C-alpha positions as CSV (number, residue, x, y, z in Angstrom):
1,X,0.0,0.0,0.0
2,X,2.9,2.4,0.4
3,X,3.4,2.9,-3.3
4,X,-0.3,3.4,-3.8
5,X,-0.4,6.1,-1.1
6,X,2.5,7.9,-2.7
7,X,0.6,8.1,-5.9
8,X,-2.6,9.2,-4.4
9,X,-5.8,7.4,-3.4
10,X,-6.1,3.9,-4.8
11,X,-8.8,3.6,-7.5
12,X,-9.8,0.1,-6.6
13,X,-9.2,-3.1,-4.7
14,X,-9.8,-6.7,-5.9
15,X,-10.4,-9.4,-3.3
16,X,-10.1,-13.0,-4.5
17,X,-10.2,-16.4,-2.8
18,X,-12.1,-19.6,-2.6
19,X,-15.8,-19.9,-1.9
20,X,-16.7,-19.2,1.8
21,X,-13.4,-17.5,2.7
22,X,-15.0,-14.2,3.7
23,X,-14.7,-12.0,0.6
24,X,-18.3,-10.7,0.7
25,X,-18.1,-10.2,4.5
26,X,-15.0,-8.1,4.1
27,X,-16.7,-6.1,1.4
28,X,-19.8,-5.6,3.5
29,X,-17.7,-4.3,6.4
30,X,-15.8,-2.0,4.1
31,X,-19.0,-0.7,2.5
32,X,-20.7,-0.1,5.8
33,X,-17.7,1.6,7.4
34,X,-16.6,3.8,4.4
35,X,-16.9,7.5,5.2
36,X,-19.1,8.1,2.1
37,X,-22.6,9.4,2.2
38,X,-25.1,6.5,1.9
39,X,-26.7,8.0,-1.2
40,X,-23.3,7.9,-3.0
41,X,-22.6,4.3,-2.2
42,X,-23.6,1.4,-4.4
43,X,-23.1,-2.3,-3.7
44,X,-24.2,-4.6,-6.5
45,X,-23.6,-8.0,-8.1
46,X,-21.6,-7.7,-11.3
47,X,-24.3,-9.2,-13.5
48,X,-26.9,-6.7,-12.3
49,X,-24.4,-3.9,-12.7
50,X,-23.7,-4.9,-16.3
51,X,-27.5,-5.0,-17.0
52,X,-27.7,-1.4,-15.7
53,X,-24.8,-0.4,-17.9
54,X,-26.4,-2.1,-20.9
55,X,-29.7,-0.1,-20.3
56,X,-27.7,3.1,-19.9
57,X,-25.9,2.6,-23.2
58,X,-29.2,2.5,-24.9
59,X,-30.1,5.9,-23.5
60,X,-26.9,7.5,-24.9
61,X,-27.0,5.7,-28.3
62,X,-27.7,8.1,-31.1
63,X,-26.8,11.2,-29.1
64,X,-23.7,13.3,-29.7
65,X,-21.8,12.0,-26.7
66,X,-18.7,10.5,-28.4
67,X,-17.8,7.2,-26.7
68,X,-21.0,5.8,-25.2
69,X,-19.2,3.8,-22.5
70,X,-17.3,6.9,-21.4
71,X,-20.6,8.8,-21.2
72,X,-22.0,6.0,-19.0
73,X,-18.9,6.0,-16.9
74,X,-19.1,9.8,-16.3
75,X,-22.8,9.5,-15.4
76,X,-22.0,6.7,-12.9
77,X,-19.2,8.7,-11.4
78,X,-21.5,11.6,-10.8
79,X,-24.0,9.4,-9.0
80,X,-21.6,7.0,-7.1
81,X,-18.5,7.7,-5.2
82,X,-18.1,4.2,-3.9
83,X,-18.9,1.2,-6.1
84,X,-18.6,-2.3,-4.6
85,X,-19.1,-5.1,-7.1
86,X,-19.7,-8.6,-5.7
87,X,-19.6,-12.0,-7.5
88,X,-17.2,-10.7,-10.1
89,X,-16.8,-13.5,-12.7
90,X,-16.4,-12.8,-16.4
91,X,-16.5,-15.8,-18.6
92,X,-13.8,-16.0,-21.2
93,X,-16.5,-16.0,-23.9
94,X,-18.2,-12.8,-22.5
95,X,-16.4,-10.4,-24.8
96,X,-18.9,-7.6,-24.3
97,X,-18.8,-7.8,-20.4
98,X,-15.0,-7.9,-20.4
99,X,-14.7,-4.9,-22.8
100,X,-17.3,-2.9,-20.9
101,X,-15.6,-3.4,-17.5
102,X,-12.2,-2.5,-19.1
103,X,-13.6,0.6,-20.7
104,X,-15.4,1.7,-17.5
105,X,-12.3,1.3,-15.4
106,X,-10.2,3.3,-17.8
107,X,-12.8,6.1,-18.4
């Protein structure tokens, strides 16, 4: 963590481990204790998050926004200061999901 703190606040944290090892419990504790206003926190399962992103892309499609995923990312960042994704699993055949997550994280 020392190198991350020298560069500024970390942009993300990924917890991994076997089933039942406490990943969700740690995320719940972090989410509840984070000093962020409740209305700016969002905790969601990845699949549901991707469905939301998919619906949002349709709202921006056809409008002069440039990159649609970047527009969605900016809208999400205005609404949410803390985003906790649970059950993160992207199948190797899910090209759209992997591309969207990559683009959102880089936007």
